[in-house]
C-alpha positions in Angstrom: -15.6 57.6 9.0 -16.6 54.4 10.7 -19.7 53.0 8.9 -20.3 50.6 11.8 -20.8 53.1 14.5 -24.0 54.9 15.5 -23.7 58.4 16.9 -25.9 59.3 19.8 -26.6 62.7 21.3 -27.8 62.7 24.8 -31.0 64.8 25.1 -33.5 65.1 27.9 -36.4 65.7 25.4 -37.5 62.3 24.0 -38.4 63.9 20.7 -34.9 65.4 20.4 -33.3 62.1 21.5 -35.1 60.1 18.8 -34.5 62.8 16.1 -30.9 63.2 17.1 -29.9 59.6 16.5 -27.5 59.2 13.6 -28.0 56.1 11.5 -24.9 54.4 10.0 -24.8 54.2 6.2 -22.3 52.4 4.1 -19.4 54.9 4.2 -21.3 57.5 6.2 -24.1 58.6 8.5 -27.6 60.0 8.2 -29.4 62.2 10.7 -32.9 63.6 11.0 -33.5 66.7 13.2 -36.4 69.0 14.1 -36.1 72.1 12.0 -35.5 74.4 14.9 -32.6 76.7 16.0 -30.8 73.9 17.7 -30.5 71.8 14.6 -27.2 73.2 13.4 -25.6 72.5 16.8 -27.0 69.0 17.0 -25.8 68.3 13.4 -22.3 69.6 14.2 -22.1 67.3 17.3 -23.2 64.2 15.4 -20.9 65.0 12.5 -17.9 65.7 14.7 -18.3 62.3 16.2 -18.7 60.7 12.8 -15.6 62.5 11.4 -13.4 62.1 14.4 -10.7 60.3 12.4 -10.3 63.2 10.0 -7.5 65.7 10.3 -8.6 68.6 12.5 -8.5 71.3 9.8 -10.5 69.2 7.3 -13.0 68.2 10.0 -13.5 71.9 10.9 -14.2 72.7 7.2 -16.8 70.0 7.0 -18.4 71.0 10.3 -18.6 74.7 9.1 -20.2 73.6 5.8 -22.7 71.4 7.7 -23.5 74.2 10.1 -24.2 76.6 7.2 -26.3 74.1 5.2 -28.4 73.1 8.2 -28.9 76.7 9.2 -30.1 77.6 5.7 -32.5 74.6 5.7 -34.0 75.6 9.0 -34.3 79.3 8.1 -35.4 79.1 4.5 -36.7 75.6 3.9 -38.9 74.7 6.8 -42.3 75.8 8.0 -41.3 75.4 11.6 -40.0 73.0 14.2 -42.6 70.3 13.2 -40.6 70.0 10.0 -37.4 68.0 9.8 -34.0 68.6 8.3 -32.1 65.5 7.1 -28.3 65.5 7.0 -26.2 62.7 5.3 -22.5 62.4 5.1 -21.2 59.7 2.9 -18.2 58.6 0.8 -18.5 58.9 -3.0 -15.6 57.6 -5.0 -12.8 60.1 -4.1 -14.8 62.6 -2.1 -17.1 62.9 0.8 -20.6 64.3 0.0 -22.6 66.3 2.6 -26.3 66.6 1.8 -28.9 68.6 3.8 -32.5 68.1 2.8 -35.4 70.3 3.9 -39.2 70.2 3.4 -39.2 73.2 1.1 -42.1 74.6 3.1 -41.3 78.2 2.4 -41.0 77.7 -1.3 -37.7 79.6 -1.5 -35.2 79.2 -4.2 -31.4 79.0 -3.8 -29.2 81.2 -6.0 -25.7 80.0 -6.7 -22.9 81.6 -4.8 -24.3 85.1 -4.1 -26.5 86.7 -1.5 -29.5 88.8 -2.5 -28.7 91.2 0.5 -25.2 91.8 -0.7 -26.2 92.1 -4.3 -28.8 94.7 -3.4 -26.1 96.9 -1.9 -27.1 96.4 1.7 -23.6 97.4 2.8 -20.8 95.7 4.7 -22.9 95.1 7.9 -25.1 92.4 6.4 -25.4 89.6 9.0 -26.9 86.9 6.9 -26.7 85.6 3.4 -23.1 84.4 3.7 -23.9 80.6 4.1 -23.6 79.4 0.5 -20.7 81.7 -0.4 -18.9 80.2 2.6 -19.7 76.7 1.5 -18.6 77.5 -2.1 -15.3 78.9 -0.9 -14.5 76.0 1.5 -15.6 73.0 -0.5 -14.7 71.5 -3.9 -18.2 71.4 -5.3 -21.7 72.3 -4.3 -25.2 72.3 -5.8 -28.9 72.3 -5.3 -31.5 69.6 -6.2 -35.2 70.6 -6.1 -37.7 67.8 -5.3 -41.5 67.7 -5.2 -41.2 67.5 -1.4 -38.3 69.7 -0.7 -34.8 70.8 -1.5 -31.4 69.2 -1.1 -28.3 71.3 -0.9 -25.0 69.4 -1.1 -21.3 69.9 -1.1 -18.3 67.7 -1.6 -14.8 67.6 -0.1 -12.3 65.7 -2.2 -10.1 63.2 -0.4 -6.7 64.5 0.8 -3.8 63.5 -1.3 
C-alpha cells in the first residue's frame, strides 16, 4: 500500500465526489461514503487502487471482505443515505486491518459468525446473512466494537510469508 497516494473516484455528483475521496493514512487509506447502495462498489474501487501492489488472490480476498462489511454497514447500521460509512485500511504490525464504521442508526447488534436466518431454519435459499460468515472464513481475525455513536466491524489479514 502506498501511504503517499490519494485515491480519487470520478463522480458526476459533487456530494459523491467529495465523499469518495480516500485520504492517505500512515500505512493505509481512509474513506467516507454516503450510506447508500453504491457504497460497497465505491469502497471496492478505492480499495482496489490502494491495494494494487498486492498479489491478485490476496487483493480479491480483501475486496470481498470490504464489500461484505460495507454492505452490512449500509443495510444494518445506517438510517439512510444521509448517514455515512467509514472505511479504513491500514497496516498493523504483521497484518492489514480493515475497519468499517457505521452510525448505528438502526440499533442492530452483530452476532459472531452465524446468521439469524440460517439459524432459524430458513432453508438453503437464504439470500442474505452470509456476510460475516464469509468474512470469518476468508480473514485471519474479525471482531465488532460498539461505540456510543455507531459500530465498527473489523477484520485482519496477516502478511504473506
